[in-house]
MDTraj code that builds the backbone (N, CA, C; nanometers):
import mdtraj as md
import numpy as np

residues = "MET ALA LYS ALA LYS SER LEU GLU THR ALA PHE GLU GLU LEU ASP ALA LEU MET ALA ARG LEU GLU ASP ARG ASP LEU PRO LEU GLU GLU ALA PHE ARG LEU TYR GLN GLU GLY THR LYS LEU VAL ALA TYR CYS SER SER ALA ILE ASP LYS VAL GLU LYS LYS ILE ILE GLU ILE HIS GLY ASP ASP HIS GLU GLU".split()
xyz = np.array([
    [-3.3840, -0.4621, -1.7161],
    [-3.2625, -0.5182, -1.6695],
    [-3.1844, -0.4138, -1.5895],
    [-3.1233, -0.4593, -1.4815],
    [-3.0482, -0.3684, -1.3968],
    [-2.9175, -0.3255, -1.4628],
    [-2.8805, -0.2022, -1.4390],
    [-2.7533, -0.1544, -1.4930],
    [-2.6387, -0.2219, -1.4256],
    [-2.5315, -0.2584, -1.4988],
    [-2.4156, -0.3251, -1.4425],
    [-2.3436, -0.2316, -1.3478],
    [-2.2964, -0.2795, -1.2400],
    [-2.2176, -0.1972, -1.1425],
    [-2.0801, -0.1735, -1.2004],
    [-2.0163, -0.0654, -1.1619],
    [-1.8774, -0.0367, -1.2055],
    [-1.7858, -0.1234, -1.1262],
    [-1.6668, -0.1410, -1.1844],
    [-1.5727, -0.2181, -1.1061],
    [-1.5293, -0.1504, -0.9797],
    [-1.5247, -0.0242, -0.9841],
    [-1.4937, 0.0549, -0.8519],
    [-1.5982, 0.0328, -0.7511],
    [-1.7267, 0.0333, -0.7871],
    [-1.8370, 0.0033, -0.6956],
    [-1.8185, -0.1391, -0.6351],
    [-1.7917, -0.2366, -0.7170],
    [-1.7746, -0.3749, -0.6697],
    [-1.6648, -0.3817, -0.5693],
    [-1.5468, -0.3098, -0.6005],
    [-1.4399, -0.3096, -0.5112],
    [-1.4749, -0.2464, -0.3726],
    [-1.5529, -0.1377, -0.3739],
    [-1.5984, -0.0748, -0.2577],
    [-1.6855, -0.1641, -0.1742],
    [-1.7749, -0.2367, -0.2363],
    [-1.8604, -0.3343, -0.1720],
    [-1.7786, -0.4492, -0.1125],
    [-1.6740, -0.4869, -0.1818],
    [-1.5884, -0.5983, -0.1287],
    [-1.5145, -0.5427, -0.0028],
    [-1.4665, -0.4239, -0.0077],
    [-1.4008, -0.3641, 0.1016],
    [-1.4996, -0.3547, 0.2276],
    [-1.6244, -0.3224, 0.2002],
    [-1.7226, -0.3146, 0.3072],
    [-1.7488, -0.4581, 0.3681],
    [-1.7562, -0.5552, 0.2796],
    [-1.7876, -0.6848, 0.3182],
    [-1.6671, -0.7356, 0.4079],
    [-1.5465, -0.7107, 0.3679],
    [-1.4276, -0.7539, 0.4396],
    [-1.4276, -0.6894, 0.5781],
    [-1.4645, -0.5633, 0.5868],
    [-1.4693, -0.5002, 0.7146],
    [-1.5707, -0.5646, 0.8112],
    [-1.6881, -0.5974, 0.7427],
    [-1.7908, -0.6700, 0.8345],
    [-1.7469, -0.8018, 0.8779],
    [-1.6752, -0.8709, 0.7881],
    [-1.6385, -1.0045, 0.8178],
    [-1.5294, -1.0115, 0.9285],
    [-1.4583, -0.9069, 0.9438],
    [-1.3534, -0.8978, 1.0507],
    [-1.4181, -0.8776, 1.1862],
    [-1.5492, -0.8518, 1.1977],
    [-1.6176, -0.8405, 1.3253],
    [-1.6275, -0.9873, 1.3925],
    [-1.5628, -1.0088, 1.4974],
    [-1.5535, -1.1357, 1.5711],
    [-1.6937, -1.1677, 1.6310],
    [-1.7880, -1.0728, 1.6474],
    [-1.9188, -1.1029, 1.7033],
    [-2.0178, -1.1325, 1.5962],
    [-1.9772, -1.1340, 1.4719],
    [-2.0666, -1.1629, 1.3619],
    [-2.1179, -1.3084, 1.3687],
    [-2.2506, -1.3252, 1.3682],
    [-2.3037, -1.4591, 1.3683],
    [-2.2574, -1.5402, 1.2473],
    [-2.2349, -1.6735, 1.2677],
    [-2.1835, -1.7599, 1.1651],
    [-2.2710, -1.7509, 1.0362],
    [-2.4017, -1.7509, 1.0489],
    [-2.4844, -1.7499, 0.9380],
    [-2.4677, -1.6283, 0.8523],
    [-2.4514, -1.5150, 0.9177],
    [-2.4340, -1.3858, 0.8546],
    [-2.2921, -1.3735, 0.7942],
    [-2.1920, -1.4353, 0.8582],
    [-2.0617, -1.4389, 0.8025],
    [-2.0628, -1.5280, 0.6653],
    [-2.1359, -1.6332, 0.6687],
    [-2.1411, -1.7233, 0.5539],
    [-2.2095, -1.6573, 0.4446],
    [-2.3250, -1.5781, 0.4726],
    [-2.3959, -1.5025, 0.3695],
    [-2.3006, -1.3993, 0.3071],
    [-2.2266, -1.3284, 0.3928],
    [-2.1373, -1.2296, 0.3386],
    [-2.0241, -1.2860, 0.2598],
    [-1.9735, -1.4067, 0.3011],
    [-1.8704, -1.4822, 0.2295],
    [-1.9238, -1.5125, 0.0893],
    [-2.0486, -1.5626, 0.0786],
    [-2.1077, -1.5931, -0.0524],
    [-2.1197, -1.4733, -0.1394],
    [-2.1688, -1.3645, -0.0815],
    [-2.1862, -1.2399, -0.1517],
    [-2.0442, -1.1938, -0.2063],
    [-1.9482, -1.2069, -0.1252],
    [-1.8118, -1.1705, -0.1584],
    [-1.7533, -1.2509, -0.2709],
    [-1.7781, -1.3766, -0.2706],
    [-1.7301, -1.4650, -0.3783],
    [-1.7956, -1.4255, -0.5124],
    [-1.9208, -1.3809, -0.5058],
    [-1.9884, -1.3365, -0.6300],
    [-1.9272, -1.2057, -0.6782],
    [-1.9008, -1.1175, -0.5846],
    [-1.8358, -0.9879, -0.6218],
    [-1.6925, -1.0180, -0.6841],
    [-1.6152, -1.1058, -0.6260],
    [-1.4805, -1.1435, -0.6753],
    [-1.4990, -1.1952, -0.8176],
    [-1.5896, -1.2870, -0.8434],
    [-1.6128, -1.3314, -0.9758],
    [-1.6527, -1.2276, -1.0744],
    [-1.7357, -1.1369, -1.0334],
    [-1.7766, -1.0207, -1.1219],
    [-1.6488, -0.9365, -1.1496],
    [-1.5696, -0.9077, -1.0407],
    [-1.4471, -0.8236, -1.0675],
    [-1.3501, -0.8968, -1.1618],
    [-1.3354, -1.0247, -1.1449],
    [-1.2429, -1.1032, -1.2292],
    [-1.2934, -1.0967, -1.3730],
    [-1.4205, -1.1113, -1.3948],
    [-1.4741, -1.1148, -1.5243],
    [-1.4635, -0.9746, -1.5918],
    [-1.4847, -0.8679, -1.5125],
    [-1.4717, -0.7365, -1.5681],
    [-1.3281, -0.7028, -1.6040],
    [-1.2342, -0.7452, -1.5172],
    [-1.0877, -0.7209, -1.5489],
    [-1.0494, -0.8036, -1.6743],
    [-1.1043, -0.9176, -1.6851],
    [-1.0642, -1.0024, -1.8033],
    [-1.1128, -0.9369, -1.9369],
    [-1.2319, -0.8730, -1.9263],
    [-1.2872, -0.8029, -2.0434],
    [-1.2020, -0.6773, -2.0800],
    [-1.1552, -0.6095, -1.9809],
    [-1.0661, -0.4934, -2.0093],
    [-0.9368, -0.5380, -2.0617],
    [-0.8828, -0.6502, -2.0051],
    [-0.7541, -0.7012, -2.0648],
    [-0.7685, -0.7462, -2.2048],
    [-0.8758, -0.8053, -2.2422],
    [-0.8980, -0.8519, -2.3853],
    [-0.9115, -0.7260, -2.4741],
    [-0.9776, -0.6254, -2.4212],
    [-0.9884, -0.5007, -2.5108],
    [-0.8502, -0.4353, -2.5280],
    [-0.7651, -0.4404, -2.4233],
    [-0.6322, -0.3777, -2.4333],
    [-0.5467, -0.4641, -2.5328],
    [-0.5600, -0.5989, -2.5283],
    [-0.4939, -0.6853, -2.6260],
    [-0.5375, -0.6558, -2.7636],
    [-0.6733, -0.6366, -2.7862],
    [-0.7152, -0.5957, -2.9137],
    [-0.6668, -0.4688, -2.9625],
    [-0.6630, -0.3697, -2.8835],
    [-0.6087, -0.2404, -2.9150],
    [-0.4597, -0.2465, -2.9467],
    [-0.3900, -0.3174, -2.8635],
    [-0.2461, -0.3383, -2.8808],
    [-0.2161, -0.4069, -3.0110],
    [-0.2977, -0.5163, -3.0373],
    [-0.2785, -0.5907, -3.1537],
    [-0.3031, -0.5059, -3.2780],
    [-0.4091, -0.4232, -3.2775],
    [-0.4394, -0.3302, -3.3930],
    [-0.3315, -0.2338, -3.4188],
    [-0.2639, -0.1902, -3.3119],
    [-0.1416, -0.0930, -3.3251],
    [-0.0316, -0.1637, -3.4115],
    [-0.0169, -0.2856, -3.3886],
    [0.0949, -0.3666, -3.4536],
    [0.0611, -0.3992, -3.5973],
    [-0.0676, -0.4006, -3.6302],
    [-0.1062, -0.4354, -3.7669],
    [-0.0977, -0.3202, -3.8615],
    [-0.0932, -0.1952, -3.8163],
    [-0.0867, -0.0734, -3.9004],
    [0.0484, -0.0545, -3.9653],
])
top = md.Topology()
chain = top.add_chain()
for i, resn in enumerate(residues, 1):
    res = top.add_residue(resn, chain, resSeq=i)
    for name in ("N", "CA", "C"):
        top.add_atom(name, md.element.get_by_symbol(name[0]), res)
traj = md.Trajectory(xyz[None], top)
């Protein structure tokens, strides 16, 4: 199984995709492929951020229980 990418790496990939999508000479098919790839990266980032938020809530909740 492939190692999960870091959130930072995913953001870097998104930045690169955005830069490529800004090219007005980009063929429509390629733009659509990049858009699809970008939506997958956004979903990955959102999920990763949600996991971190849940961990923070757990830690914060544990602090209040002591």
